[in-house]
C-alpha positions as CSV (number, residue, x, y, z in Angstrom):
1,M,18.9,13.4,2.8
2,A,15.6,11.7,3.7
3,V,16.0,8.0,3.7
4,V,13.1,5.6,3.3
5,I,12.6,1.8,3.4
6,R,10.3,1.0,0.5
7,L,9.4,-1.6,-2.2
8,A,11.0,-1.6,-5.7
9,R,9.2,-3.7,-8.3
10,F,11.0,-6.2,-10.4
11,G,9.9,-9.5,-12.1
12,T,7.8,-10.1,-15.1
13,K,4.6,-8.4,-16.3
14,H,2.0,-10.7,-14.6
15,A,4.3,-12.1,-11.9
16,P,5.5,-9.1,-9.8
17,K,8.1,-9.3,-7.1
18,Y,9.4,-6.6,-5.0
19,R,12.8,-5.8,-3.4
20,I,12.7,-4.2,0.0
21,T,15.2,-1.4,-0.4
22,V,16.7,1.5,1.5
23,A,16.8,4.6,-0.8
24,D,16.8,8.3,-0.9
25,Q,13.2,9.6,-0.8
26,R,13.8,12.0,-3.7
27,R,14.7,9.3,-6.2
28,Y,12.3,7.1,-8.2
29,A,11.3,3.9,-6.5
30,T,13.2,1.7,-8.9
31,S,16.3,3.8,-9.3
32,K,19.5,3.7,-7.3
33,Y,19.3,2.4,-3.8
34,L,21.5,2.3,-0.7
35,E,20.9,-1.3,0.3
36,I,18.6,-4.3,-0.4
37,L,17.1,-5.6,2.8
38,G,14.9,-8.4,1.4
39,V,12.3,-9.6,-1.1
40,Y,8.5,-9.6,-1.1
41,I,6.6,-12.0,-3.4
42,P,2.9,-11.4,-3.3
43,T,2.0,-14.8,-4.9
44,P,4.7,-17.3,-3.9
45,Q,4.9,-20.6,-5.7
46,G,6.5,-23.8,-4.6
47,N,9.1,-23.4,-1.8
48,D,9.2,-19.6,-2.2
49,K,8.5,-17.6,1.0
50,K,6.2,-14.6,0.9
51,V,8.6,-12.3,2.7
52,V,12.3,-12.6,3.2
53,M,13.9,-9.7,5.1
54,D,17.0,-9.1,7.2
55,M,15.3,-7.6,10.3
56,E,18.7,-6.7,11.9
57,K,19.7,-4.5,9.0
58,A,16.2,-2.9,8.9
59,Q,16.3,-2.1,12.6
60,A,19.7,-0.6,12.1
61,W,18.5,1.7,9.3
62,I,15.4,2.7,11.4
63,K,17.7,3.7,14.2
64,K,19.7,5.8,11.8
65,G,16.5,7.6,10.9
66,A,15.1,5.8,7.9
67,Q,11.3,5.8,7.7
68,P,9.6,2.6,6.4
69,T,6.5,3.0,4.2
70,D,3.1,1.7,5.4
71,R,3.4,-1.5,3.3
72,V,6.9,-2.2,4.7
73,K,5.7,-1.7,8.2
74,H,2.9,-4.3,7.5
75,L,5.5,-6.7,6.1
76,M,7.7,-6.3,9.2
77,K,4.7,-7.2,11.4
78,L,4.1,-10.3,9.3
79,I,7.7,-11.4,9.8
80,Q,7.5,-10.8,13.5
81,A,4.3,-12.8,13.7
82,G,5.8,-15.7,11.8
83,Q,4.0,-15.1,8.5
């Protein structure tokens, strides 16, 4: 089973939000997932943070062989840099 860390869209039509999920690569992006690692909000409003992610869980999944997508790699760099 090829495991990936990727974004799954949710939210409303003109206000997208994304869950950072661990899922089987062969499934659709919004279908069943193994675990939710965090949330990415491209246009945060008020006290919302742009990226909220559990880095310890993400590193554990990467050690197990999960491959993050390019966008998730970029988000991880943002978190490490302090957003």
